[in-house]
N, C-alpha and C positions, 0 to 999 in steps of 0.2 A: 577333296570336299570341302564347297563355301559353305560359311556357317554366320548365322545373321549376324549383324553388327555389334558389337557389347560395349554400350557407352560408359567412358571412363570418367570423362569430364563432359560440361558442355561442348565443348568445342575438337574430344577425339572420341571416333570409336575405332576399335580393333577386330578384327578378324585374320581366321588364317587362310588361304584361297592358294592350291598348287604347292604348297610349300615353305609359301611367306607369308611372313606377318604384314599385314596391309592395315597400317594407319591412316586413316578418313580424318584430316583436317575439318571442321563443320565453322560456318560462322565469319565474324573480323578475328585475323589472325594478326592482332597488335599486341603490343609491350603488356595488356594482362593477360592475354591470351597466351603469351609466349611463360612466363610465371609459371600458369595453370600448367601448362603443357611440358615442362623441361623437364620435371621429375620423372613423366612417364617413359618422352621421347629418349632420356640418358637409360632409363633402365632399359628399354629396347632396344638400345645402341649398342650397350655393354656386353651382350652376350657375342661368344667367339662364335664363326662364320654366319651370323644373323643372316636371312635372307627378306630384307625387309621391303616395301611400297608403302611411300608416302604419296596418298589421294587427297590431292588438292580441289578437285572437283567441284565439291562441297562447299568451298570457301567464297565468301563475297566481300572481301575487303583483305588485302594482303602487304604488309607494310616491312621497311626494312627487321623489323622482330624476329618474322616471318623468314626473311633467308638468314639470319643469322642462325637459325630453329634448324636450316636445311645443310649451312653449312657446316655445322658443328653434328649433326648425324652424320654426314659423307664419314667424315674425317674419323668419328668414331667406327664406324661400322667399318672403315679397310682397314682400321688400325686393330681389327679383332677377323680380319681376314675375311670379312663378309661381303653383300652385295647392298646397293642400294641404287632405288630405283625410283621415278619422280611422274608420278599422272598430273598434268596439268594444261587446262583448254581455256581457262582467260584468258583475252587477250593483253588486258593491263599487266594482269601475273607475268605473262610470258615475254610481256615487253622488258619487265625489269628485271626476269631473269636475263634476258642478253643482254639488258644495259650494262648490268654487274658484269658479267660471265658468268655468271651461276650456271646458266645454260650449256657451257663447255663441260664445264666436271658436271654437271648431272644434267643429261639431255631428259629433256619432257617428252613424256608420252601422250598420246590422245585418250587411250584408252587403256584400262585395265591390262586384259588381254596383251595390246602392244608391249608392255608394259614387261610383262612376264613373259613374253616371246624369243625376248632380246637376250643375248648374251650378256655379261656383266657389261655396264654404259658407266662404270664411275673410276675410270681408270685415266679419267682426262689430266688436263695439267693446262693452266694459266695462260 
C-alpha cells in the first residue's frame, strides 16, 4: 500500500511502497543538500536487509555530492544484505551516472514500477 510522502527535509520525502522504502530526493542536490540528507540516508541504509528505492525524478540539479550519496548508500545497503534501486529520468543526471560508471553499479530505471519490478539490480561491479 502506498502512503503519502512524509517530508523529512526540504530535499527528502519518504514513503513505503510494495515493501520498499522510497526515498524521494527533491530540488537541487548539491553539497548543502548532501549535508542535510546524509543523516537520514545513513539511518535508512543501516537497516539489515533494507529494500530501498532512491527516486531522483523530482531533482532539478544533481552534482558530485549527490553521486557520493548514491555510492555511499549502495555500499551500506549491500553491506547489510539489502537491495537498492534507482529511479532517474533527467538527461543530465543520467549522463553523469553513465560517465562516472555509477550507472553500471546502480542501474537507473525510468519509473518506480520499473524499479520495483526488477530483481536485485545492485550487484554490478566496475
